[in-house]
All heavy atoms as TSV, in Angstrom:
chain	resi	resn	atom	element	x	y	z
A	1	MET	N	N	105.889	30.768	129.547
A	1	MET	CA	C	105.092	31.809	130.159
A	1	MET	C	C	103.662	31.292	130.295
A	1	MET	O	O	103.104	30.706	129.372
A	1	MET	CB	C	105.142	33.057	129.281
A	1	MET	CG	C	104.305	34.189	129.794
A	1	MET	SD	S	104.254	35.669	128.734
A	1	MET	CE	C	105.962	36.010	128.480
A	2	LYS	N	N	103.084	31.561	131.444
A	2	LYS	CA	C	101.704	31.137	131.682
A	2	LYS	C	C	100.750	32.001	130.865
A	2	LYS	O	O	101.026	33.170	130.605
A	2	LYS	CB	C	101.383	31.254	133.164
A	2	LYS	CG	C	102.139	30.265	134.010
A	2	LYS	CD	C	101.664	30.324	135.433
A	2	LYS	CE	C	102.397	29.256	136.233
A	2	LYS	NZ	N	101.902	29.161	137.585
A	3	PRO	N	N	99.613	31.420	130.456
A	3	PRO	CA	C	98.648	32.172	129.648
A	3	PRO	C	C	98.198	33.480	130.306
A	3	PRO	O	O	98.042	34.488	129.621
A	3	PRO	CB	C	97.474	31.204	129.496
A	3	PRO	CG	C	98.062	29.849	129.660
A	3	PRO	CD	C	99.189	30.025	130.632
A	4	GLU	N	N	98.016	33.459	131.612
A	4	GLU	CA	C	97.562	34.671	132.303
A	4	GLU	C	C	98.593	35.790	132.170
A	4	GLU	O	O	98.251	36.949	131.946
A	4	GLU	CB	C	97.296	34.389	133.789
A	4	GLU	CG	C	96.167	33.407	134.042
A	4	GLU	CD	C	96.599	31.949	133.932
A	4	GLU	OE1	O	97.819	31.650	133.875
A	4	GLU	OE2	O	95.709	31.090	133.875
A	5	LYS	N	N	99.868	35.441	132.317
A	5	LYS	CA	C	100.942	36.434	132.196
A	5	LYS	C	C	101.021	36.948	130.761
A	5	LYS	O	O	101.238	38.138	130.528
A	5	LYS	CB	C	102.273	35.815	132.635
A	5	LYS	CG	C	103.391	36.801	132.718
A	5	LYS	CD	C	103.134	37.795	133.833
A	5	LYS	CE	C	104.311	38.723	134.003
A	5	LYS	NZ	N	104.017	39.787	134.950
A	6	ALA	N	N	100.844	36.037	129.800
A	6	ALA	CA	C	100.860	36.436	128.394
A	6	ALA	C	C	99.733	37.427	128.105
A	6	ALA	O	O	99.940	38.439	127.420
A	6	ALA	CB	C	100.746	35.211	127.493
A	7	LEU	N	N	98.549	37.162	128.639
A	7	LEU	CA	C	97.422	38.079	128.438
A	7	LEU	C	C	97.696	39.437	129.064
A	7	LEU	O	O	97.359	40.479	128.494
A	7	LEU	CB	C	96.137	37.483	129.010
A	7	LEU	CG	C	95.487	36.391	128.181
A	7	LEU	CD1	C	94.299	35.794	128.933
A	7	LEU	CD2	C	95.040	36.917	126.837
A	8	GLU	N	N	98.302	39.447	130.234
A	8	GLU	CA	C	98.651	40.716	130.880
A	8	GLU	C	C	99.640	41.509	130.030
A	8	GLU	O	O	99.513	42.724	129.890
A	8	GLU	CB	C	99.226	40.464	132.264
A	8	GLU	CG	C	98.191	40.031	133.281
A	8	GLU	CD	C	98.807	39.693	134.634
A	8	GLU	OE1	O	99.938	40.126	134.923
A	8	GLU	OE2	O	98.131	38.988	135.401
A	9	LYS	N	N	100.622	40.820	129.448
A	9	LYS	CA	C	101.613	41.493	128.612
A	9	LYS	C	C	100.968	42.030	127.330
A	9	LYS	O	O	101.293	43.139	126.884
A	9	LYS	CB	C	102.770	40.555	128.284
A	9	LYS	CG	C	103.685	40.332	129.462
A	9	LYS	CD	C	104.899	39.506	129.049
A	9	LYS	CE	C	105.849	39.409	130.205
A	9	LYS	NZ	N	107.031	40.216	130.010
A	10	ILE	N	N	100.070	41.256	126.743
A	10	ILE	CA	C	99.354	41.718	125.549
A	10	ILE	C	C	98.522	42.951	125.893
A	10	ILE	O	O	98.522	43.940	125.160
A	10	ILE	CB	C	98.466	40.596	124.977
A	10	ILE	CG1	C	99.344	39.496	124.374
A	10	ILE	CG2	C	97.472	41.140	123.943
A	10	ILE	CD1	C	98.600	38.230	124.024
A	11	SER	N	N	97.830	42.896	127.011
A	11	SER	CA	C	97.016	44.028	127.444
A	11	SER	C	C	97.875	45.273	127.648
A	11	SER	O	O	97.524	46.370	127.208
A	11	SER	CB	C	96.274	43.678	128.742
A	11	SER	OG	O	95.493	44.768	129.155
A	12	SER	N	N	99.014	45.115	128.288
A	12	SER	CA	C	99.912	46.250	128.529
A	12	SER	C	C	100.463	46.817	127.227
A	12	SER	O	O	100.659	48.027	127.106
A	12	SER	CB	C	101.070	45.828	129.432
A	12	SER	OG	O	100.606	45.537	130.721
A	13	ALA	N	N	100.730	45.949	126.260
A	13	ALA	CA	C	101.268	46.409	124.983
A	13	ALA	C	C	100.227	47.181	124.167
A	13	ALA	O	O	100.534	48.215	123.569
A	13	ALA	CB	C	101.780	45.220	124.167
A	14	LEU	N	N	98.997	46.687	124.156
A	14	LEU	CA	C	97.944	47.338	123.377
A	14	LEU	C	C	97.280	48.502	124.105
A	14	LEU	O	O	96.832	49.456	123.471
A	14	LEU	CB	C	96.865	46.317	122.987
A	14	LEU	CG	C	97.259	45.261	121.964
A	14	LEU	CD1	C	96.136	44.244	121.816
A	14	LEU	CD2	C	97.569	45.900	120.626
A	15	PHE	N	N	97.201	48.393	125.416
A	15	PHE	CA	C	96.447	49.379	126.203
A	15	PHE	C	C	97.257	49.840	127.415
A	15	PHE	O	O	96.852	49.625	128.558
A	15	PHE	CB	C	95.118	48.767	126.654
A	15	PHE	CG	C	94.397	48.032	125.560
A	15	PHE	CD1	C	94.352	46.643	125.530
A	15	PHE	CD2	C	93.776	48.718	124.532
A	15	PHE	CE1	C	93.699	45.955	124.520
A	15	PHE	CE2	C	93.115	48.038	123.511
A	15	PHE	CZ	C	93.079	46.660	123.503
A	16	PRO	N	N	98.411	50.477	127.195
A	16	PRO	CA	C	99.230	50.902	128.332
A	16	PRO	C	C	98.514	51.965	129.167
A	16	PRO	O	O	97.655	52.695	128.668
A	16	PRO	CB	C	100.488	51.474	127.683
A	16	PRO	CG	C	100.078	51.849	126.301
A	16	PRO	CD	C	98.979	50.890	125.921
A	17	THR	N	N	98.881	52.023	130.424
A	17	THR	CA	C	98.309	53.028	131.323
A	17	THR	C	C	98.738	54.417	130.861
A	17	THR	O	O	99.927	54.635	130.593
A	17	THR	CB	C	98.798	52.785	132.763
A	17	THR	OG1	O	98.447	51.450	133.132
A	17	THR	CG2	C	98.180	53.771	133.733
A	18	PRO	N	N	97.796	55.350	130.751
A	18	PRO	CA	C	98.173	56.718	130.364
A	18	PRO	C	C	99.183	57.291	131.368
A	18	PRO	O	O	99.161	56.964	132.549
A	18	PRO	CB	C	96.847	57.487	130.429
A	18	PRO	CG	C	95.798	56.446	130.278
A	18	PRO	CD	C	96.356	55.219	130.937
A	19	ARG	N	N	100.079	58.147	130.867
A	19	ARG	CA	C	101.086	58.751	131.736
A	19	ARG	C	C	101.063	60.264	131.559
A	19	ARG	O	O	100.605	60.768	130.543
A	19	ARG	CB	C	102.468	58.190	131.429
A	19	ARG	CG	C	102.980	58.528	130.073
A	19	ARG	CD	C	104.260	57.771	129.714
A	19	ARG	NE	N	104.970	58.294	128.587
A	19	ARG	CZ	C	104.563	58.404	127.345
A	19	ARG	NH1	N	103.334	58.062	127.041
A	19	ARG	NH2	N	105.318	58.881	126.387
A	20	LYS	N	N	101.575	60.961	132.563
A	20	LYS	CA	C	101.616	62.421	132.489
A	20	LYS	C	C	102.970	62.891	131.976
A	20	LYS	O	O	104.007	62.376	132.348
A	20	LYS	CB	C	101.350	63.030	133.858
A	20	LYS	CG	C	99.893	63.021	134.229
A	20	LYS	CD	C	99.599	63.988	135.323
A	20	LYS	CE	C	98.103	63.982	135.563
A	20	LYS	NZ	N	97.709	64.880	136.617
A	21	GLU	N	N	102.912	63.881	131.106
A	21	GLU	CA	C	104.094	64.512	130.557
A	21	GLU	C	C	104.567	65.583	131.536
A	21	GLU	O	O	103.837	65.959	132.452
A	21	GLU	CB	C	103.703	65.152	129.217
A	21	GLU	CG	C	104.817	65.363	128.254
A	21	GLU	CD	C	104.265	65.904	126.945
A	21	GLU	OE1	O	103.561	66.932	126.961
A	21	GLU	OE2	O	104.545	65.286	125.912
A	22	ARG	N	N	105.761	66.110	131.341
A	22	ARG	CA	C	106.282	67.152	132.235
A	22	ARG	C	C	105.326	68.324	132.403
A	22	ARG	O	O	105.161	68.826	133.491
A	22	ARG	CB	C	107.617	67.678	131.695
A	22	ARG	CG	C	108.779	67.051	132.367
A	22	ARG	CD	C	110.041	67.725	131.954
A	22	ARG	NE	N	110.949	66.680	131.513
A	22	ARG	CZ	C	111.997	66.849	130.787
A	22	ARG	NH1	N	112.300	68.055	130.355
A	22	ARG	NH2	N	112.753	65.840	130.457
A	23	GLY	N	N	104.709	68.750	131.329
A	23	GLY	CA	C	103.791	69.880	131.380
A	23	GLY	C	C	102.446	69.539	132.005
A	23	GLY	O	O	101.558	70.375	132.092
A	24	GLY	N	N	102.271	68.300	132.452
A	24	GLY	CA	C	101.026	67.883	133.068
A	24	GLY	C	C	100.012	67.320	132.093
A	24	GLY	O	O	98.929	66.911	132.483
A	25	HIS	N	N	100.358	67.285	130.798
A	25	HIS	CA	C	99.450	66.736	129.790
A	25	HIS	C	C	99.424	65.216	129.913
A	25	HIS	O	O	100.447	64.583	130.133
A	25	HIS	CB	C	99.900	67.107	128.390
A	25	HIS	CG	C	99.874	68.572	128.109
A	25	HIS	ND1	N	100.000	69.536	129.071
A	25	HIS	CD2	C	99.730	69.250	126.949
A	25	HIS	CE1	C	99.945	70.720	128.532
A	25	HIS	NE2	N	99.784	70.586	127.243
A	26	LEU	N	N	98.255	64.652	129.743
A	26	LEU	CA	C	98.093	63.207	129.794
A	26	LEU	C	C	98.393	62.612	128.413
A	26	LEU	O	O	97.852	63.061	127.410
A	26	LEU	CB	C	96.666	62.855	130.218
A	26	LEU	CG	C	96.385	61.422	130.610
A	26	LEU	CD1	C	97.232	61.012	131.811
A	26	LEU	CD2	C	94.920	61.252	130.943
A	27	ILE	N	N	99.276	61.619	128.373
A	27	ILE	CA	C	99.635	60.944	127.134
A	27	ILE	C	C	99.023	59.550	127.160
A	27	ILE	O	O	99.304	58.762	128.050
A	27	ILE	CB	C	101.173	60.820	126.983
A	27	ILE	CG1	C	101.851	62.180	127.071
A	27	ILE	CG2	C	101.528	60.100	125.689
A	27	ILE	CD1	C	101.487	63.136	125.967
A	28	ASP	N	N	98.178	59.259	126.189
A	28	ASP	CA	C	97.516	57.960	126.110
A	28	ASP	C	C	98.000	57.247	124.852
A	28	ASP	O	O	97.816	57.746	123.752
A	28	ASP	CB	C	96.003	58.138	126.066
A	28	ASP	CG	C	95.247	56.844	126.265
A	28	ASP	OD1	O	95.872	55.769	126.218
A	28	ASP	OD2	O	94.026	56.903	126.461
A	29	SER	N	N	98.646	56.105	125.009
A	29	SER	CA	C	99.180	55.345	123.872
A	29	SER	C	C	98.327	54.127	123.551
A	29	SER	O	O	98.803	53.175	122.946
A	29	SER	CB	C	100.614	54.908	124.185
A	29	SER	OG	O	101.429	56.030	124.362
A	30	ASP	N	N	97.086	54.142	123.964
A	30	ASP	CA	C	96.154	53.052	123.697
A	30	ASP	C	C	96.056	52.824	122.190
A	30	ASP	O	O	95.878	53.764	121.414
A	30	ASP	CB	C	94.791	53.451	124.277
A	30	ASP	CG	C	93.757	52.361	124.193
A	30	ASP	OD1	O	93.344	52.017	123.068
A	30	ASP	OD2	O	93.347	51.874	125.253
A	31	ALA	N	N	96.200	51.582	121.742
A	31	ALA	CA	C	96.197	51.254	120.317
A	31	ALA	C	C	94.912	51.730	119.634
A	31	ALA	O	O	94.949	52.235	118.514
A	31	ALA	CB	C	96.373	49.751	120.126
A	32	TYR	N	N	93.791	51.594	120.304
A	32	TYR	CA	C	92.511	52.016	119.726
A	32	TYR	C	C	92.530	53.514	119.432
A	32	TYR	O	O	92.164	53.953	118.342
A	32	TYR	CB	C	91.372	51.673	120.691
A	32	TYR	CG	C	90.021	52.099	120.194
A	32	TYR	CD1	C	89.276	51.269	119.380
A	32	TYR	CD2	C	89.484	53.340	120.534
A	32	TYR	CE1	C	88.022	51.655	118.919
A	32	TYR	CE2	C	88.248	53.734	120.074
A	32	TYR	CZ	C	87.516	52.893	119.264
A	32	TYR	OH	O	86.289	53.289	118.800
A	33	TYR	N	N	92.980	54.308	120.400
A	33	TYR	CA	C	92.974	55.761	120.228
A	33	TYR	C	C	94.077	56.233	119.283
A	33	TYR	O	O	93.919	57.254	118.604
A	33	TYR	CB	C	93.043	56.465	121.581
A	33	TYR	CG	C	91.792	56.213	122.370
A	33	TYR	CD1	C	91.816	55.462	123.537
A	33	TYR	CD2	C	90.564	56.687	121.916
A	33	TYR	CE1	C	90.654	55.197	124.238
A	33	TYR	CE2	C	89.396	56.426	122.611
A	33	TYR	CZ	C	89.446	55.686	123.775
A	33	TYR	OH	O	88.288	55.423	124.462
A	34	ASN	N	N	95.181	55.501	119.198
A	34	ASN	CA	C	96.194	55.827	118.194
A	34	ASN	C	C	95.616	55.660	116.800
A	34	ASN	O	O	95.848	56.492	115.913
A	34	ASN	CB	C	97.432	54.942	118.357
A	34	ASN	CG	C	98.327	55.397	119.481
A	34	ASN	OD1	O	98.262	56.526	119.935
A	34	ASN	ND2	N	99.174	54.504	119.945
A	35	LEU	N	N	94.848	54.599	116.594
A	35	LEU	CA	C	94.203	54.403	115.294
A	35	LEU	C	C	93.143	55.468	115.038
A	35	LEU	O	O	92.951	55.899	113.906
A	35	LEU	CB	C	93.593	53.003	115.194
A	35	LEU	CG	C	94.600	51.881	114.969
A	35	LEU	CD1	C	93.892	50.532	115.045
A	35	LEU	CD2	C	95.298	52.027	113.636
A	36	GLU	N	N	92.466	55.888	116.086
A	36	GLU	CA	C	91.462	56.948	115.944
A	36	GLU	C	C	92.125	58.224	115.420
A	36	GLU	O	O	91.615	58.878	114.511
A	36	GLU	CB	C	90.766	57.217	117.277
A	36	GLU	CG	C	89.649	58.222	117.213
A	36	GLU	CD	C	88.433	57.725	116.444
A	36	GLU	OE1	O	88.242	56.514	116.306
A	36	GLU	OE2	O	87.667	58.577	115.972
A	37	GLY	N	N	93.281	58.567	115.977
A	37	GLY	CA	C	94.020	59.742	115.514
A	37	GLY	C	C	94.466	59.592	114.074
A	37	GLY	O	O	94.387	60.543	113.272
A	38	ALA	N	N	94.929	58.396	113.712
A	38	ALA	CA	C	95.349	58.145	112.339
A	38	ALA	C	C	94.163	58.287	111.378
A	38	ALA	O	O	94.306	58.865	110.289
A	38	ALA	CB	C	95.963	56.752	112.217
A	39	LEU	N	N	93.006	57.794	111.784
A	39	LEU	CA	C	91.807	57.911	110.939
A	39	LEU	C	C	91.424	59.367	110.724
A	39	LEU	O	O	91.083	59.775	109.603
A	39	LEU	CB	C	90.631	57.168	111.575
A	39	LEU	CG	C	90.566	55.680	111.334
A	39	LEU	CD1	C	89.499	55.044	112.206
A	39	LEU	CD2	C	90.310	55.378	109.875
A	40	ILE	N	N	91.480	60.150	111.774
A	40	ILE	CA	C	91.149	61.579	111.654
A	40	ILE	C	C	92.084	62.243	110.647
A	40	ILE	O	O	91.643	62.992	109.768
A	40	ILE	CB	C	91.221	62.263	113.030
A	40	ILE	CG1	C	90.057	61.779	113.909
A	40	ILE	CG2	C	91.215	63.788	112.899
A	40	ILE	CD1	C	90.183	62.149	115.373
A	41	ASP	N	N	93.392	61.952	110.764
A	41	ASP	CA	C	94.360	62.532	109.841
A	41	ASP	C	C	94.129	62.067	108.406
A	41	ASP	O	O	94.181	62.869	107.461
A	41	ASP	CB	C	95.791	62.181	110.254
A	41	ASP	CG	C	96.218	62.898	111.527
A	41	ASP	OD1	O	95.582	63.905	111.889
A	41	ASP	OD2	O	97.198	62.434	112.145
A	42	LEU	N	N	93.856	60.773	108.228
A	42	LEU	CA	C	93.636	60.250	106.879
A	42	LEU	C	C	92.382	60.836	106.241
A	42	LEU	O	O	92.371	61.168	105.053
A	42	LEU	CB	C	93.548	58.725	106.909
A	42	LEU	CG	C	94.862	57.995	107.159
A	42	LEU	CD1	C	94.600	56.513	107.390
A	42	LEU	CD2	C	95.816	58.192	106.000
A	43	LYS	N	N	91.327	60.971	107.014
A	43	LYS	CA	C	90.088	61.542	106.474
A	43	LYS	C	C	90.287	63.011	106.133
A	43	LYS	O	O	89.778	63.498	105.123
A	43	LYS	CB	C	88.944	61.360	107.467
A	43	LYS	CG	C	88.488	59.914	107.566
A	43	LYS	CD	C	87.427	59.734	108.635
A	43	LYS	CE	C	87.002	58.280	108.737
A	43	LYS	NZ	N	86.020	58.070	109.821
A	44	ARG	N	N	91.033	63.706	106.980
A	44	ARG	CA	C	91.281	65.135	106.756
A	44	ARG	C	C	92.082	65.352	105.472
A	44	ARG	O	O	91.853	66.311	104.739
A	44	ARG	CB	C	92.039	65.710	107.957
A	44	ARG	CG	C	92.340	67.181	107.887
A	44	ARG	CD	C	93.069	67.674	109.127
A	44	ARG	NE	N	94.198	66.857	109.522
A	44	ARG	CZ	C	95.424	66.942	108.987
A	44	ARG	NH1	N	95.655	67.807	108.022
A	44	ARG	NH2	N	96.394	66.163	109.411
A	45	THR	N	N	93.008	64.452	105.186
A	45	THR	CA	C	93.858	64.597	103.999
A	45	THR	C	C	93.272	63.885	102.777
A	45	THR	O	O	93.938	63.777	101.767
A	45	THR	CB	C	95.279	64.056	104.278
A	45	THR	OG1	O	95.195	62.672	104.620
A	45	THR	CG2	C	95.946	64.824	105.391
A	46	LYS	N	N	92.048	63.390	102.902
A	46	LYS	CA	C	91.353	62.716	101.796
A	46	LYS	C	C	92.140	61.506	101.290
A	46	LYS	O	O	92.320	61.304	100.091
A	46	LYS	CB	C	91.101	63.695	100.644
A	46	LYS	CG	C	90.407	64.968	101.028
A	46	LYS	CD	C	88.928	64.769	101.120
A	46	LYS	CE	C	88.215	66.097	101.217
A	46	LYS	NZ	N	87.761	66.449	102.522
A	47	ALA	N	N	92.609	60.694	102.224
A	47	ALA	CA	C	93.375	59.495	101.881
A	47	ALA	C	C	92.501	58.470	101.168
A	47	ALA	O	O	91.277	58.581	101.126
A	47	ALA	CB	C	93.970	58.884	103.142
A	48	ASP	N	N	93.157	57.466	100.647
A	48	ASP	CA	C	92.485	56.386	99.932
A	48	ASP	C	C	91.425	55.738	100.826
A	48	ASP	O	O	91.718	55.338	101.952
A	48	ASP	CB	C	93.538	55.344	99.520
A	48	ASP	CG	C	92.919	54.166	98.813
A	48	ASP	OD1	O	92.208	54.385	97.819
A	48	ASP	OD2	O	93.149	53.034	99.259
A	49	PRO	N	N	90.189	55.635	100.351
A	49	PRO	CA	C	89.111	55.051	101.155
A	49	PRO	C	C	89.388	53.613	101.599
A	49	PRO	O	O	88.957	53.199	102.667
A	49	PRO	CB	C	87.885	55.108	100.241
A	49	PRO	CG	C	88.197	56.120	99.200
A	49	PRO	CD	C	89.690	56.136	99.060
A	50	VAL	N	N	90.113	52.850	100.801
A	50	VAL	CA	C	90.429	51.468	101.180
A	50	VAL	C	C	91.338	51.465	102.406
A	50	VAL	O	O	91.154	50.675	103.336
A	50	VAL	CB	C	91.089	50.707	99.999
A	50	VAL	CG1	C	91.565	49.337	100.432
A	50	VAL	CG2	C	90.112	50.599	98.837
A	51	CYS	N	N	92.291	52.379	102.439
A	51	CYS	CA	C	93.185	52.512	103.588
A	51	CYS	C	C	92.387	52.869	104.841
A	51	CYS	O	O	92.595	52.292	105.914
A	51	CYS	CB	C	94.235	53.581	103.296
A	51	CYS	SG	S	95.408	53.850	104.624
A	52	ILE	N	N	91.476	53.782	104.702
A	52	ILE	CA	C	90.633	54.197	105.833
A	52	ILE	C	C	89.800	53.018	106.330
A	52	ILE	O	O	89.712	52.772	107.535
A	52	ILE	CB	C	89.746	55.398	105.436
A	52	ILE	CG1	C	90.632	56.644	105.244
A	52	ILE	CG2	C	88.662	55.650	106.483
A	52	ILE	CD1	C	89.911	57.832	104.657
A	53	LYS	N	N	89.191	52.272	105.425
A	53	LYS	CA	C	88.372	51.110	105.817
A	53	LYS	C	C	89.211	50.059	106.531
A	53	LYS	O	O	88.760	49.431	107.485
A	53	LYS	CB	C	87.681	50.491	104.589
A	53	LYS	CG	C	86.574	51.331	104.028
A	53	LYS	CD	C	85.399	51.328	104.967
A	53	LYS	CE	C	84.252	52.087	104.360
A	53	LYS	NZ	N	83.199	52.338	105.319
A	54	THR	N	N	90.450	49.858	106.079
A	54	THR	CA	C	91.333	48.884	106.724
A	54	THR	C	C	91.625	49.294	108.156
A	54	THR	O	O	91.534	48.475	109.074
A	54	THR	CB	C	92.654	48.743	105.932
A	54	THR	OG1	O	92.355	48.285	104.622
A	54	THR	CG2	C	93.598	47.772	106.621
A	55	ILE	N	N	91.933	50.553	108.367
A	55	ILE	CA	C	92.215	51.023	109.726
A	55	ILE	C	C	90.961	50.937	110.589
A	55	ILE	O	O	91.039	50.554	111.759
A	55	ILE	CB	C	92.800	52.447	109.705
A	55	ILE	CG1	C	94.214	52.382	109.114
A	55	ILE	CG2	C	92.828	53.053	111.100
A	55	ILE	CD1	C	94.909	53.701	109.002
A	56	GLU	N	N	89.813	51.249	110.040
A	56	GLU	CA	C	88.568	51.121	110.807
A	56	GLU	C	C	88.333	49.668	111.219
A	56	GLU	O	O	87.913	49.394	112.347
A	56	GLU	CB	C	87.385	51.643	109.989
A	56	GLU	CG	C	87.364	53.141	109.849
A	56	GLU	CD	C	86.293	53.648	108.902
A	56	GLU	OE1	O	85.821	52.895	108.033
A	56	GLU	OE2	O	85.945	54.838	109.034
A	57	ARG	N	N	88.623	48.733	110.320
A	57	ARG	CA	C	88.443	47.315	110.630
A	57	ARG	C	C	89.411	46.867	111.737
A	57	ARG	O	O	89.016	46.187	112.678
A	57	ARG	CB	C	88.642	46.472	109.358
A	57	ARG	CG	C	88.289	45.015	109.539
A	57	ARG	CD	C	88.309	44.238	108.223
A	57	ARG	NE	N	89.546	44.368	107.472
A	57	ARG	CZ	C	89.708	45.103	106.357
A	57	ARG	NH1	N	88.677	45.764	105.849
A	57	ARG	NH2	N	90.856	45.160	105.738
A	58	VAL	N	N	90.658	47.290	111.651
A	58	VAL	CA	C	91.643	46.941	112.680
A	58	VAL	C	C	91.246	47.568	114.013
A	58	VAL	O	O	91.363	46.944	115.072
A	58	VAL	CB	C	93.065	47.388	112.259
A	58	VAL	CG1	C	94.054	47.220	113.393
A	58	VAL	CG2	C	93.521	46.595	111.044
A	59	GLN	N	N	90.728	48.774	113.976
A	59	GLN	CA	C	90.286	49.435	115.201
A	59	GLN	C	C	89.147	48.647	115.854
A	59	GLN	O	O	89.125	48.470	117.070
A	59	GLN	CB	C	89.852	50.862	114.894
A	59	GLN	CG	C	89.611	51.685	116.144
A	59	GLN	CD	C	89.217	53.107	115.820
A	59	GLN	OE1	O	88.601	53.370	114.787
A	59	GLN	NE2	N	89.546	54.015	116.708
A	60	LYS	N	N	88.228	48.147	115.067
A	60	LYS	CA	C	87.136	47.329	115.610
A	60	LYS	C	C	87.673	46.045	116.238
A	60	LYS	O	O	87.206	45.612	117.291
A	60	LYS	CB	C	86.111	46.997	114.521
A	60	LYS	CG	C	85.247	48.176	114.137
A	60	LYS	CD	C	84.290	47.822	113.014
A	60	LYS	CE	C	83.539	49.048	112.558
A	60	LYS	NZ	N	82.681	48.785	111.403
A	61	GLN	N	N	88.674	45.446	115.584
A	61	GLN	CA	C	89.277	44.232	116.130
A	61	GLN	C	C	89.963	44.517	117.470
A	61	GLN	O	O	89.836	43.741	118.419
A	61	GLN	CB	C	90.288	43.643	115.132
A	61	GLN	CG	C	89.630	43.081	113.896
A	61	GLN	CD	C	90.627	42.773	112.800
A	61	GLN	OE1	O	91.540	43.550	112.519
A	61	GLN	NE2	N	90.460	41.619	112.177
A	62	ILE	N	N	90.660	45.621	117.552
A	62	ILE	CA	C	91.325	45.988	118.808
A	62	ILE	C	C	90.289	46.258	119.892
A	62	ILE	O	O	90.473	45.887	121.046
A	62	ILE	CB	C	92.258	47.195	118.601
A	62	ILE	CG1	C	93.479	46.728	117.799
A	62	ILE	CG2	C	92.679	47.815	119.929
A	62	ILE	CD1	C	94.415	47.833	117.383
A	63	HIS	N	N	89.180	46.867	119.509
A	63	HIS	CA	C	88.108	47.096	120.480
A	63	HIS	C	C	87.565	45.765	121.008
A	63	HIS	O	O	87.306	45.616	122.200
A	63	HIS	CB	C	86.989	47.926	119.858
A	63	HIS	CG	C	85.878	48.221	120.799
A	63	HIS	ND1	N	85.999	49.099	121.855
A	63	HIS	CD2	C	84.616	47.729	120.871
A	63	HIS	CE1	C	84.871	49.130	122.520
A	63	HIS	NE2	N	84.006	48.313	121.950
A	64	GLN	N	N	87.421	44.788	120.130
A	64	GLN	CA	C	86.957	43.461	120.550
A	64	GLN	C	C	87.945	42.823	121.527
A	64	GLN	O	O	87.542	42.234	122.531
A	64	GLN	CB	C	86.766	42.546	119.341
A	64	GLN	CG	C	85.573	42.907	118.490
A	64	GLN	CD	C	85.502	42.059	117.230
A	64	GLN	OE1	O	86.521	41.741	116.611
A	64	GLN	NE2	N	84.291	41.704	116.844
A	65	VAL	N	N	89.239	42.946	121.243
A	65	VAL	CA	C	90.262	42.412	122.143
A	65	VAL	C	C	90.157	43.099	123.504
A	65	VAL	O	O	90.222	42.449	124.554
A	65	VAL	CB	C	91.674	42.593	121.551
A	65	VAL	CG1	C	92.757	42.301	122.578
A	65	VAL	CG2	C	91.850	41.711	120.329
A	66	SER	N	N	89.963	44.392	123.495
A	66	SER	CA	C	89.822	45.146	124.746
A	66	SER	C	C	88.645	44.623	125.563
A	66	SER	O	O	88.763	44.407	126.772
A	66	SER	CB	C	89.627	46.629	124.430
A	66	SER	OG	O	89.361	47.358	125.598
A	67	ARG	N	N	87.511	44.421	124.912
A	67	ARG	CA	C	86.320	43.924	125.614
A	67	ARG	C	C	86.579	42.534	126.201
A	67	ARG	O	O	86.176	42.227	127.324
A	67	ARG	CB	C	85.118	43.859	124.666
A	67	ARG	CG	C	84.621	45.185	124.155
A	67	ARG	CD	C	84.152	46.186	125.182
A	67	ARG	NE	N	83.436	45.592	126.289
A	67	ARG	CZ	C	83.354	46.119	127.509
A	67	ARG	NH1	N	83.933	47.250	127.797
A	67	ARG	NH2	N	82.679	45.511	128.452
A	68	ILE	N	N	87.263	41.668	125.447
A	68	ILE	CA	C	87.575	40.321	125.929
A	68	ILE	C	C	88.467	40.402	127.164
A	68	ILE	O	O	88.228	39.707	128.159
A	68	ILE	CB	C	88.239	39.482	124.818
A	68	ILE	CG1	C	87.222	39.166	123.710
A	68	ILE	CG2	C	88.838	38.192	125.383
A	68	ILE	CD1	C	87.844	38.655	122.426
A	69	LEU	N	N	89.490	41.250	127.110
A	69	LEU	CA	C	90.404	41.392	128.247
A	69	LEU	C	C	89.682	41.958	129.467
A	69	LEU	O	O	89.913	41.525	130.594
A	69	LEU	CB	C	91.600	42.259	127.865
A	69	LEU	CG	C	92.568	41.649	126.854
A	69	LEU	CD1	C	93.586	42.687	126.397
A	69	LEU	CD2	C	93.256	40.424	127.435
A	70	ILE	N	N	88.790	42.909	129.240
A	70	ILE	CA	C	88.011	43.476	130.363
A	70	ILE	C	C	87.120	42.395	130.974
A	70	ILE	O	O	87.073	42.232	132.188
A	70	ILE	CB	C	87.193	44.685	129.887
A	70	ILE	CG1	C	88.129	45.865	129.620
A	70	ILE	CG2	C	86.133	45.063	130.931
A	70	ILE	CD1	C	87.464	47.046	128.901
A	71	ASP	N	N	86.420	41.655	130.125
A	71	ASP	CA	C	85.536	40.591	130.614
A	71	ASP	C	C	86.288	39.513	131.364
A	71	ASP	O	O	85.774	38.898	132.287
A	71	ASP	CB	C	84.737	39.966	129.463
A	71	ASP	CG	C	83.714	40.913	128.865
A	71	ASP	OD1	O	83.411	41.966	129.483
A	71	ASP	OD2	O	83.216	40.624	127.758
A	72	ALA	N	N	87.558	39.276	130.964
A	72	ALA	CA	C	88.391	38.263	131.619
A	72	ALA	C	C	89.070	38.808	132.880
A	72	ALA	O	O	89.726	38.053	133.598
A	72	ALA	CB	C	89.453	37.751	130.655
A	73	GLY	N	N	88.882	40.109	133.134
A	73	GLY	CA	C	89.484	40.707	134.321
A	73	GLY	C	C	90.965	41.013	134.188
A	73	GLY	O	O	91.651	41.266	135.172
A	74	VAL	N	N	91.458	41.025	132.948
A	74	VAL	CA	C	92.883	41.286	132.716
A	74	VAL	C	C	93.155	42.768	132.572
A	74	VAL	O	O	94.160	43.275	133.020
A	74	VAL	CB	C	93.388	40.529	131.464
A	74	VAL	CG1	C	94.820	40.867	131.151
A	74	VAL	CG2	C	93.213	39.035	131.653
A	75	LYS	N	N	92.232	43.484	131.951
A	75	LYS	CA	C	92.419	44.922	131.718
A	75	LYS	C	C	91.586	45.716	132.685
A	75	LYS	O	O	90.482	45.423	132.984
A	75	LYS	CB	C	92.053	45.265	130.276
A	75	LYS	CG	C	92.248	46.703	129.951
A	75	LYS	CD	C	91.879	46.957	128.520
A	75	LYS	CE	C	91.958	48.456	128.305
A	75	LYS	NZ	N	91.054	48.994	127.401
C-alpha cells in the first residue's frame, strides 16, 4: 500500500465523516470527540485521576495527528 493511501485509511479510521441517523441526528465517531465524551463521563463519576490524565494525553496526541493530516491535505 502506498503511503498516501495508508494515511487516508488512518484518517478515515480516526476521523470518519459524520453521518445522519434515521431521526436526522448527526452521529460523529471522531476519535477526539469520543474521548471527550469519555472524559466527561469519567469526571462526572469521579473516576481515578490517573485514568483521566491518560485519556487527556491520548486526546492531545489524536489532536496532533489530526493537525498533521490537515496540514498534509489528507483530512
